[in-house]
C-alpha positions in Angstrom: 0.0 0.0 0.0 2.7 2.5 0.7 3.8 2.2 -3.0 0.3 3.1 -4.2 0.2 6.0 -1.8 3.5 7.4 -3.2 2.3 6.9 -6.7 -1.0 8.7 -5.9 0.8 11.6 -4.3 3.1 11.8 -7.3 0.2 11.7 -9.7 -1.6 14.4 -7.8 1.4 16.7 -7.7 2.0 16.0 -11.4 -1.6 17.0 -12.3 -1.4 20.1 -10.1 1.9 21.2 -11.8 0.5 20.5 -15.2 -2.7 22.5 -14.5 -0.6 25.4 -13.2 1.5 25.3 -16.4 -1.5 25.1 -18.6 -3.2 28.0 -16.8 -0.1 30.1 -17.2 0.1 29.1 -20.8 -3.5 30.1 -21.3 -2.9 33.5 -19.6 0.1 34.1 -21.8 -1.9 33.0 -24.9 -4.7 35.4 -23.9 -2.4 38.3 -23.4 -0.7 37.5 -26.8 -4.1 37.3 -28.5 -5.3 40.5 -26.9 -2.1 42.3 -28.1 -2.5 40.9 -31.6 -6.1 42.1 -31.8 -5.1 45.5 -30.5 -2.3 45.8 -33.1 -4.7 44.7 -35.8 -7.3 47.3 -34.8 -4.6 50.0 -35.0 -3.5 48.7 -38.4 -7.1 48.7 -39.7 -7.6 52.3 -38.5 -4.3 53.4 -40.2 -5.4 51.6 -43.3 -8.6 53.5 -43.5 -6.8 56.7 -43.0 -4.4 56.0 -45.9 -7.3 55.0 -48.1 -9.1 58.3 -47.2 -6.0 60.2 -48.3 -6.0 58.3 -51.6 -9.7 59.2 -52.0 -9.0 62.8 -51.3 -6.4 62.7 -54.1 -9.3 61.4 -56.4 -8.0 57.9 -56.7 -10.5 55.0 -57.4 -10.6 53.2 -54.0 -13.5 50.8 -54.5 -11.3 47.7 -54.6 -9.4 48.9 -51.6 -12.6 49.4 -49.5 -13.6 45.8 -50.4 -10.3 44.5 -49.1 -10.6 46.6 -46.0 -14.0 45.1 -45.4 -12.4 41.6 -45.6 -9.9 42.7 -43.1 -12.7 44.0 -40.8 -14.4 40.6 -41.0 -11.2 38.9 -40.0 -10.8 41.3 -37.1 -14.4 40.4 -36.0 -13.5 36.7 -36.2 -10.4 37.3 -34.1 -12.5 39.0 -31.4 -15.0 36.2 -31.5 -12.3 33.6 -31.2 -10.8 35.5 -28.3 -14.1 35.5 -26.5 -14.7 31.8 -26.9 -11.1 31.1 -25.7 -9.5 30.1 -29.0 -6.5 32.3 -28.5 -4.5 30.7 -31.3 -7.3 31.3 -33.7 -7.6 34.9 -32.5 -3.9 35.5 -33.1 -4.1 33.9 -36.6 -7.1 36.0 -37.6 -5.5 39.2 -36.3 -2.3 38.5 -38.2 -4.2 37.7 -41.4 -6.1 41.0 -40.9 -2.8 42.9 -40.5 -1.4 41.3 -43.7 -4.4 42.3 -45.8 -4.3 45.9 -44.4 -0.6 46.1 -45.1 -1.3 45.2 -48.7 -4.1 47.7 -48.9 -1.8 50.4 -47.5 0.8 49.8 -50.2 -1.9 49.8 -53.0 -3.5 53.0 -51.5 -0.2 54.8 -51.5 0.5 53.8 -55.1 -3.0 54.9 -56.2 -2.6 58.2 -54.3 0.7 58.9 -55.9 -0.7 58.0 -59.3 -3.7 60.3 -58.8 -1.5 63.2 -57.8 0.7 62.6 -60.8 -2.3 62.5 -63.1 -3.6 65.7 -61.6 -0.3 67.4 -62.3 -0.5 66.2 -65.9 -4.1 67.4 -66.3 -3.0 70.8 -64.8 -0.2 71.2 -67.4 -2.4 70.1 -70.3 -5.0 72.7 -69.2 -2.3 75.4 -69.0 -1.0 74.5 -72.5 -4.5 74.3 -73.9 -5.3 77.7 -72.5 -2.2 79.3 -73.9 -2.8 77.7 -77.3 -6.5 78.8 -77.2 -5.7 82.4 -76.3 -3.0 82.5 -78.9 -5.4 81.3 -81.6 -8.0 83.9 -80.5 -5.5 86.7 -80.5 -4.1 85.6 -84.0 -7.6 85.4 -85.4 -8.6 88.8 -83.9 -5.6 90.5 -85.6 -6.2 88.7 -88.9 -9.9 89.8 -88.8 -8.9 93.3 -88.0 -6.4 93.5 -90.9 -9.0 92.0 -93.3 -11.6 94.5 -92.1 -9.2 97.4 -92.3 -8.2 96.4 -95.9 -11.8 96.2 -97.0 -12.6 99.5 -95.3 -9.7 101.3 -97.0 -10.7 99.9 -100.4 -14.2 101.0 -100.0 -13.2 104.5 -98.9 -10.7 104.8 -101.8 -13.3 103.6 -104.3 -15.8 106.3 -103.2 -16.2 109.2 -105.4 -17.4 112.6 -104.2 -20.8 113.5 -105.4 -21.1 116.8 -107.1 -24.4 118.7 -106.6 -25.1 121.3 -109.1 -26.7 124.6 -108.2 -26.1 124.3 -104.6 -24.4 126.5 -102.4 
């Protein structure tokens, strides 16, 4: 019997030690998941800000918004996983959310730069078009004036004075 008692005490201590380690592991996993979700929330907010900047530069952001919505769904899944105690799933969903938003940020910056560049090109084409248009109008105005002046002088030179007889 003493051998069974020793084995029973050893098994009880082993189960207690294992439960303490598992509890500490769960607490560490919960903290890691909470931090991952918090980071993902910050990344999503910054992603929306960069997409807003791209929209203000008149870039087409419809595709980016769809991808940000996917990232938001993954963030919601991470929160749900955290609440049910699936900390590994929460970390996985939060990391996937961060990866999507990082890709969206890169695309948004590229679209914003492209939109700014295109706006610069449109500006210069508008300036060139205005200069050419004003030049054509000035040229046609001078041409019309010279034609009118030439016709007027010809008419004046072709006129003959009218002589009235018997008048004073």
